[in-house]
N, C-alpha and C positions, 0 to 999 in steps of 0.2 A: 431513349434508356443510356444507352451510350455515351452520350454527349454529356447527359447529366452526371455519370458517371464520373467522366473524367472532369467537369466542373468541381464536382465535390472534392476530387484528389487536389487541383490546384489550390482550393481555400485551405486545403491541411496544409498544404506546402505551406503558402501564403500566414498563414496564421499561427503553425508552429514557429517559423523563422521570426514573426513579429515577436511571440512570448520569448523566444529564446533571445532576442536582440534586447529587449527591457530588461531580462534578468543580466545582461551587461552592464547595460546603463545604469539599472538601479533606481532609486529615488531620487530624484535630482533636487527635488524641494528642500532649501536652506531650512524653512521652519522644521522638516522634519529632522533634518540631519540634527538639529539643535536637541530635538525631544529625544533622540537615542545618545547624544552626547552628555545629558544629565544622569545617564545609569552608565555608559560604555565610555572607552577611549577610543580617540583616532585610530589606535592602534588594533582595537577590537572590530571597527569597521574595516579596515584594510586587510585585516585577516580574513574576513568574513568573505569579504569579494574575491581574495586571492583563492581562497577555496573554492568558490565557487567559478572562478573563470580558468582554474586549472583543467586540462583536458577539455576545454569548451570546443575546440574545432572537432575532436572525436565526438563530444557529444551531440554538434550539431548533424554531422555525418552520419552515425550511428543510425538515428531514426529513418534519414532517406534511404540508406543503404536497406535498411531492412522493407521498407515498403516496395522500392525500386525491384529488389530481388523477386517480391510477391509476385508484382506487375508481370515481371519478365516471365516467370514460372507459369503464370496463368494464361497468359495470351500467347505465350509460345507454343502453349499446349503441353510442356513440360511434366506438369503436375497431373493432368490429365491421363498422359502417358504413363505416367509412374503409377497412378492407380489402377490401370488396365493390366499393367505388369502384376502388381501385388495381388490382383483379384484371380490372375493366371495362375500364380505360385500357389495361392492358397484354394486351389480348385474350384473359384467361383462362388464359396460362399460368403455371407453376410458378414459375419463375425471376424473370421479368420481375415479376409481382403481388407475389412477395414481396420482393423488393429494393426495389420503389416503396413498397411499405408501410413496410418497416424506414425506408428514407432518410426519409420522412412522419413518421411515427412517431418516431425520433429527433430530428429538426428540431424538431417541436413540444414536445418534452420537454426538449430543450437551451433552448430559449427560453424556455420557462416557469421555468425554473432559474435563468436568467442573471442577473435582479436579485439573487439571494441569492450567485450567484457571484462578481458585480462588487462587491458591498458587502464578503464576506467575504474573497475573494481579491484584493481591490485597495483598497478605500478604508480597512478595517482594517489590512491589513499597511503602508500607507500613514502611518496615523496613528500607529501602533507603531513607526515607523521603520524598518522592514525594508524597504517596496518602492523601489525604484530607477527606476521606469517613470512613464511619463505614461500619462493616460487610454486614450488612442489606441494606445499601444505594448501595455497589457493587454488591448484588445480585439483586435488584429491576433495576440497570442498566442494568446488563446481561439480566434479563427476556424481559425487552424492545427492547435490541439488538438482542437476538433470534428470539422472534416474527416479528420484522422488516427484520429481516436478512432471515428468513424463509420465509416469504411473497414474497421478491425480488428473492431469490434463486428458489422457485417452479415457480412462476412466468415466470422466463427466461428459466428453464428447460421445463417446458410445451409448450411454444413458441417452442421451438428447435424441441421437438418430434411432436409437431403439425405439422411443416413447414415438415420434414420427412416423416410422415405419409400422407400428403395431397398431396404433390408432390414427390413420388419416383423416379423420374427421375431429376428433376431439382433442387431437396433439395441442393446441393454441392453449386449451386449459390445462392441459394433464402436465405439460412440459417444464411451465414454473414451481407446481409443485415438487415433482421430482428432483428439479434442479434446487431447490430450496432445501428439499431434505436431504440431497447430497451434500450440500454446505452447512447444514447443521450437524451431520454426522462426522464431515472434517474437524467442524470446532470441536468436537467433544473428542475426537480420536487425534487432534494434532498434539496435545501436552504429555501423552503418554506413547503417542508410537511415533510422532516425526521430530519431535525437538530432541529427545535423547538420542538420535541418529548425526545429531551436531554439536551439541553442549550436555557437560555433565551438570544435570538438574539434581541439585539438593535441596532440603528444606531450610529455610532459613536458620541461622543458628542462634541459640537463646542468647539473649540479652538485651540492652536498650532499647534498638531499632526493633526486636521484635515485640517486646512489651508496648512500646507507643503505636505499633501497628494493629497489634490485638486490641488494645483501648481504642483507637479509631474505628476499627470496624464495628464493637461491640456498640460504640456510641450510636453509629448508624445504621444499627440494626442489619448489619449485611453479612449473611454466613459466608465464610472463606473455609472451603476444601482445603486449602496448602497456600504457603506463603514458598516462595522457591526462589531461589537464587543460582544463576547460569554463568558460566565461565565464560563470558565474550570476552574477555582480556587475552585469551588464547587467539582471539582473529583481529580484534581491534580496539583502540582506547576510547569509542564512541560510548555515550551513556544513555541508558534509556530504562525503561520499566513501563510492563503492560499488562494486561489482563487478558484471560481466555476462558472459556466452558461457559456453560448455561446451566441454568436453575441451582441445584446442590452442589453442582459440579464446578462452580468458579473458581480460580485459583490466581493470585498475583505470582509475577513473574519480575525480578529485578537483577538489573545486570550486575556483575560483580564491580565493575567499573563504575558504578554509579555509588554503590556504598563506600567504596574505598575514597571516592572524590568529594563527597556530600557529608554535610555534618547528619546526628542525628535527626535532627527537626527538620531540615532539608529532606533528606528521602522518607520521612515521615509524611512530610505533606505532598511529594508526588506520589505516595500512596492512597493518601485521601484525595487525589484527583482521579486517580481510578477507581476509587468507591463511590466518586461522583457519577462516573460514567453506571456504576451499578444501580445506584439510587434512581437515575433517570432511564433506566433501563433501555441503554442505548443499543446492547448487542441486538435486542428483540426487534427495536424499531427497526436499526438496520438490516434485519432481515425481511421484516414485514415490507420494507419499502423495496428490497432488492426482489420479493414476490410481484409486487403491483409493478414495478419496470420490467421485469421478465415478462407480465402478462402483456401488458401495454406491446412490449417489442416483438413478442410471437404474433400479435394480432397483424402487426405492419406487416411482419415476415408473410405471415399466411397471406395477407390481400396483395403485397407486391414481388412476391417470387414467382407468378405466374409469367409477369412481364421480362422479369430479370430472366428466366430460363430461356424465352422466346429469342433473347439477343445470342446470335450463334459465337459472336466473339468471346463471351464470358465462359464458353464451356461448361456450362452447369449442367450437372445431372440430376434425377430425381433428388427431392429434396432431403432424404433419407440418407443419402450417399455421401460417404467420407472424402470424395473428391472434391465437395465443395469448400471444405475447411478454408485452404488457402484464400479462396475467393473472399468469404465473410470475415476471416480474421483483417485483411484489409479493410472491409467496412465497419469491421467494430474499432479498427485503430482509428478511423477517420470519425466515426461517430461518437467516442469516447472522449477527443478532445472537443468537438462541438458542443458535448453537454457537460464537460467538466466541469463549469462553473456550477451548475445544480447542485453535482455532488460535493464540490468544494464547499458552497455556503451551507449545506446541511451537516457538512463535518465541522465545519468552523463553530457552528451553533453548538452541537455537543459539545465540543472542547471547551466554549463558554460556559456551558451550564456546569461542567466538571470542574474548572477551575474556580467559578462562585462556590461550588458546593464543598470543596478543599479548603475554601477560607470559613466557610459557615461551619466546618467542622472542628477547626483548630485554632481559627482566630489570628493566625500565626502572617500578618501583613507583611511585615517586612522580612520573614524567613521566604515567603512567598516570592518575594522581589527578588532577594539573593539567590535563590534556587534557579530563578529564570536567568538570571546574568550568569550563574555561574554553567548552567547548561547551554548557554549560547556561546560562551567563552570556551568551555569544553569542546564542544563539536564546531565550533567554528562558523554558527550560524551567519546565515546573510542578514547584517541587522537593519538595511535601507533596501529592502525589496519594492518593488515598482508595484505601486496600487494594481495596475490591471493584471499584475499577476498573482499577486496575493486574491485577488476577486476569482479568477478564471481558475488557477490551480493548488493553492495552498489548501492543505486539511488541517492545519493550523494557524489561530490569528499570529502575526508576527509577534516575537518578542516583548516590542516597545508597547504593544496592544494590551497583550496579558498583562504587563507591569501597569499599565496606566489602568487597566480595569480594578486592578488590586490597590492601587493607590485612592480610586474613588469608592472603594467597598466600604458598604456600610454593616458594623455588625450586628447581627439577628438580637431580638430581646434576650435570649437567653444566651450571654456570652459562653462561648467555650473557654476550655484552661488557657488556651494562649493568649489571652487578654489580661487572664489574671497573674501572669507572668511578667506582664509589663508591654507586652504588646502595641501598639498603636491602635 
């Protein structure tokens, strides 16, 4: 089992390195380049490549540093000793010892990664012209994110450990339900508790954009609890939009940078894309897929854990012990990369469905194309990614594929308003 573990680590190292290298080289196919040049300039391509490559060495090193530290802590016995010390400080109780260890581990882990986070998240973004923060502002935001993330992660891990400890026979079935419920609660609470900690969130102002958005929502029959604008410009110049919430608590959130840099039609069409996610119920489907994946993972863990625990080198304690967290963090990192194509292809399928829905709702084919071009330029998107990276890692189809979809799109029988305004 130890040899199999190290083989998996080697596979992860090679696979990650290969995917990073393909990111550097991009797509060498001349035909692909000509497709991109039909909508973008050579400078657009170069700007996207420059953005991806900036800080490349640090990005390569960060992942290996991360896993290397975890492995060193596991096999040296450092994490096992830290857990024993935390349990002693807490008087031997499950809750106190587990919580203290998780807080200590997360603190050490985050501080070890802080230099990479600062360089990649602030220095590189500033040098590329995106960050609008000072170093002090970035560190304050990082500190808030650390506190919020630690609380959320510790609560989730403690929930898992408690279920395993309390239900030693039924936990493989109960854990997926408990963690799914926890995820749903976070989804509902995130916009009202977490987002305000980082952004000023306000209802979208009355005007042409709000009117267009409400008309699209009404046309689609999608109830919208609220349309909000957040001040991303205080952090960066990146543009984006997203939806959150479930049931009657759905809401759309637009970056103020997107509203400022896009026309009303483009911003409304981006909203229509989010409506497409609602129409296809992607949030519910994602939760259901997560539950099934959790169920499969729990039964695999139930089956293999006794063998893993028998290996003294892993220093594993009973499954409900927080001391095992570093080991399973490494396992999850390896497993996530190996299984990444499954998640990537599902996500890309969802995004293609939402893209088509946005065109069906608006009929704005040329506006869709213009919006994709502007989004890619504004965010310095990698316009010629290697096909294997797209297949393995991308949550969205590349910009040129989305544009090609729009060019091939056929208006539905009852063409929406966009066609009446002269859209092809």
